[in-house]
C-alpha positions, 0 to 999 in steps of 0.5 A: 624520470621527469614523466614518472609522478611523484609517487611511481618514482619514489616506489621505484626508488624504494624498490632499487634501493632496496634491491641494490642492498639485498644484491650487494648482501648477496655478494658479501654473504657469497665472499663471507661463505667463500673465505670465512677462515679469514674473516674470523681474524679480527683485525680482518672482521672489523672493517667488513662488519663496519661497513654492513653496519653503514650500509645497513643504517644508510638504507634505515634512515639511521645514524650509525656510530664507530663501535669498538671491536668485538670479535664475538659480534663479528663471528655472529655476524658472519653465521647471520650473514650467511643465514639470512644474506644468500636468501635474502640476495637470492630473492633480489637476484630472481626479482630484478633478473627477471625483470630485466631479462623479461623485455629481453625475452618478449623481443625475442620470442620469434627466435625459437619457433617452437618456444616449449620453454616460453609459455606464459602464464600458460599460453605459447608465444607465437605472435608479436601482439602475443609477445608484447601482451605477455611482456607487459603482462609479466613486466608488471607482475614481477615489478609489483612483487619486487616492490612488495617483497624487496624493500621490507625484507631489505630493511629487515635484514638491515635491522637484524644487521645491527641488532646482531652488532650492536653493543650488549647492555653492559657494553652500552654501560661500559661506553656511557661511563667512560665518555661521563668520565672523559666528560667529567675531566673535560669539565674540571679542566675546562673549570680551572682554565676558566678561573685562571682566565678570570683570575688573569683578566682581573690581575692584569687588568682590573687590579692594574688599573684599581691600584693605579687609580689608589696611588692616584688618589693618594698624590692628589690628597698630598698636594690637595693643601699646596697645590689644589689644581695638581690635584684635581687633575690627578682626581680627573684621571683617576676618575677616567681609569675608574670608568676604564677599569668599570669597562674592563671588569664589564668585559670579564662578567661578559665571559661568564654570563653575559648580562645580556642573557639575563635581560633580553633572553636568548632570542634577544642576546643573539639579535644583539650579537647578529648585529657585530657579526660583520656579515649579514645573518638572519636569527631565527629562533622558535618557541623555547619555553623555558631553558636552564640558565647553564644551556642557555648561556652554552648555546650563546657562546657557541654561536657567537664562537661560530659568528666569530670563525665566520668573521675571522676564517671563512670568508663567508658573506653570509650567514644564518642562525637558527635555533629550536626546541624539539621536546627536551632537546635545544638545538643551534644550527649556524651557518655560512657560505664561506670556503669550509674546512671548518675542523674542530681538531684544529681549532681550539674554539671550536674545540671549546665548544664542543666541550661547553656542550659535551659539559651538558651531555650535549653534542656538537656536529659540524659539516664543512666540505672544502668550498662550503656550506659550513653548517655548525650544530650543537645539541643540549637536553634542556629538560 
């Protein structure tokens, strides 16, 4: 393959992918035809149709989300697979089979001296020169036909498969309502938890310090006349407590809406964050335009949590952050070269990121195979 030009290689790969898909379709259609009564059972049909949805989506380069069980659509697909899969798969079998057999027939022409069934393009093969020439012509013709026919037929069948198995508009609306209801519940729970956290931080931290300040100042007032030096010490201690209380109060405020976002914008805030990441973390922020404050805050907190996980768990030596905007979609991608294995289901921080993004109708995806690398992608509408 190294000597094949790029265009020819791409052509061959498209043909091979289309042919392989159609050959699989032929086998599938034959199985459906032979085992139709069994595949009418919903529990057996569902995994079978889901597997074909994934194959069709992979051929078309489209992500395929899991769907709820739908016996009617599965039955419609079984019929469609027999009606369209058999002829489409047979076409691939003829094209690729003939293409594979041509060199064999060309080399074995001498085994059939009379060769009444070996005329190629109305010419009888009687010597090596004719056999090689016509074999080459046969290969070119069959390869061209395969390249012209198989990829579009495979894509057409894949689109048909996805269309038959796709949820109806009513089902899509019901799924959307369910998702929004779940998201709303998550948002309310997250909001309540956030209020409780803020109340706890203020009560246990800032309020306790303010009470201590008030007590010191009260005692200082009582001792001011009798012992001015002791009163001065208490005032200095109260001043120090005031500084600590202000520091804690700023920490609480930063968890609500970081002032650095208002002062420096998302790009500057992420650059500041990267300096405290613990590992080298280049920041790449493209042109973003105007972004709603809520989206900006969620993106900032997502990067904050992801880099905190890098420092705590990943054993990474390098990380990177890339933030881009594609139309009305803001995308933040955090990558590290750590050990992998990140899972939102096992970590409250990652699950919190997902909930924050979902509250704005966004998504969070994690790719973290064992051994790494880990890529966390957060996408949110920002129109």
